[in-house]
N, C-alpha and C positions, 0 to 999 in steps of 0.2 A: 504494500500500500504506500503510495507516495505521500510525502509530507507537504503540508501547506505552509506558506509564509504569511504571518499576520501583518497586515499593513498598519503602519503607525501614522496617526494624524498629527501633523505639526501643531504645536501650540500657537506659533505665529508664522505666517507665511506672507512673503512679499512676491508679487508676480508682476514683473516689468514695471515696478512702481517708481514714480518720480514725485517727490514731495516739494513743498515750497523751499525747503532748505537744501535740497539736492539738485536744484535746477542747474544745468550745465555739466552734470555728472552722468555717467551711464545709468540707465534704469536698473533698479535693484530687484534681483530675483534670488530668494533663498528660503529655506524652510528650517525653522528652529524647533527642535524637539524637546520634550520634557527632560529636565536634568542637564541641559546643555547651555553653554554661554557663547554668544557671538559678539563681535565688535564691528561697529560702523564708524568710520572717520567723518562724522558730521557734527554740526552744532546742536541740533535738536531733532527729535523724531516722535516724541510721546503723543502729541495731539493727533498726528497722522496715523500712528500705529493703533490708536484707540478709536479711529473712525470719526473723530470730532472735527479735525481739519481736513477738508477735501483734498484728494490727491490731484496732482497735475495730470497724471495718467497712471494706468495700471490698477492693481487690486491689492488690498490687505485682507487677509483672512485670520480669524482667531478660532482655533480648534475646528478648522474646516469651514467656517461660515463667514461670509462678509458681514460686517457690522450692520449694514443697511438692511440685511435680510432678517434680522432678529426683531421680534416684537418687544414691547416695552419691558416686561418682567425679565425675560432671559437676557436682554441687553444690559439692564442694570446689574443683574446677577453676575454676568460675565465680567463687566468692568470692575465690580467689587473684588474680583479675584486677581486683579492687576495692581501691583505696587509700582510706584514711580518716584523718581527724583528729577525735578525740573532743573535744567541748567541754571546754576547760581548766577550766571551773568544776565539772566532775564530780569526784567523789572519785578520788584517785590510783588506788585499787584497780580502778576501772572503766576506767581508761585503760591501765594497765600491770599485768602480773603481778608481784607484789612479790618473789617468790622467784627471779626471773630478773634478770640485768643488762639494761641498755637494749639492748645488742647481742643478747642472747638473745631479748628481746621482739620486736625488729625481724625477726630471722631465723626466728621461730617458724613462721609460715605458709609463707613462700616456700621454706623448706628442704625441704618435702615435695613441691615441684614436680619431677616426674620429668624435665622438660626443662631444669632449671637446676642447674648444678654448684655445690658449696660454694665453689669458688674464684671463680666468676663472681659469686655472691651477695656474697661478702666484698668483692670489688673494687667492685661497684656500690654497696654500702653505704658504703664508704670515700669513694668519689667524691662521693656525695650529702652526706656529713658535711662534706667539704671545701667543697662548693658553698654549704652553709648556715653555714659557719664554725663548725662544732660541733667542739670540741676532742675528739681521739681518746680522751682519758681519760674523757670523759662516757659513751662507749659501754660502758666496762667497769664503770660505776657502777650502783648499785641505784636504782630510781626514787625512793625516799623521800629520797635524799641529794642530788638535783640541784635546781637553781633552776627556777622557772617558765619563765624565758627559755630555759633549756637543754631543758626538757621539751617545749616546743612545737616547737622546732626538731628534736628527736629524733622527734617525731610526724611532722614533714614528711619526714624520712628514711624512716620506715616507710611513709608514704603513697605515696611514689614508687618504692619499691624493686622492685616487681614489674616484670619486663621487658616484659610485654604488658598494660599498663593499659587497661581498657575503661571504667572508671568511677572517679571520685574523689568521695567524700562528705566535705566539709570543714565542720566545725562550728566557728564562731567561730575561724577558723584563725590570725588575726593577734594574738589576745589574748596578752599577756605578751611578744610578740616586740618587739625593738628596731626602731624605725622604719626604720633603714637596711637591715633584713633583709626588709621587706615586698616590695620590688621583686623581690628574688631569688626569693621564694616565688611571686609572681604571674607572673614570667617562666617559672618551672618549670611553672605551670598552663598558660600559653599554649603552651609547648612540647608538653606532654602532649596538649592539644586539637588542635594541628597534626598530631599522630600518631594522632588518632582517638578519644581518650578524651573521654567526656562528664563534665561537672562539675556537681555540685549543691552550692551554697554555702548554708549555713544559719547564720543569726545573728539574734538578736532585733532588732538595729539594722542598718539597711541601710548598708553602707560606701559611701564615695565611689568607686564603681566606675570612673568615668571617669578619676580620678586614678591608679587602679591599672592602667589599660590594659585593662579588662575591660568587656564589654558583655552582661550576662546578660539572658535573658528573665525575666519575672516571672509565673510561672504562678499564684501565689496572693498578690496584692498585699495 
């Protein structure tokens, strides 16, 4: 009896995609599977990868589906399983909602998850803040009042807070962070990958991944 090969659906797939930030570059085509990490030499990708920013051309699929094909509930559920770090070079208003505290920003999406209680969310957020050595007072502050070093670590908390991460989109995630925090962030990435999350690392300059303990594929060198 012959054996059959089980097909694997990519967590994130780009098909001949051109985004606003990749105009002038060749179209991007790659499939990122569960537990894998890929690197793109770009400034930003998150809004396009989430189907929020329209593509110039091509398609982006999440677990085999175009975002536009999903109805409201599965669309929200899918996006809640994506953690992200927005490029710190963006305006603060594109990274955080100014009228909310850092804690309010971090809890904004996951608090609507019907499978997660407010108590569990608060505990998870506090554990992550401790992991990244982020003072609890920062969580109560407004985005405009905190330092860049605190802001990037607060973004890390937001990125990892979902209990069932399927995808992490991290843009320039080490900028502004103190060097001794880099390993903690990368260790958290590796842990998420071990639990099945795919990671897309985006930055204009390629980091020294070997020193960070990461071995990404390079779909668009």
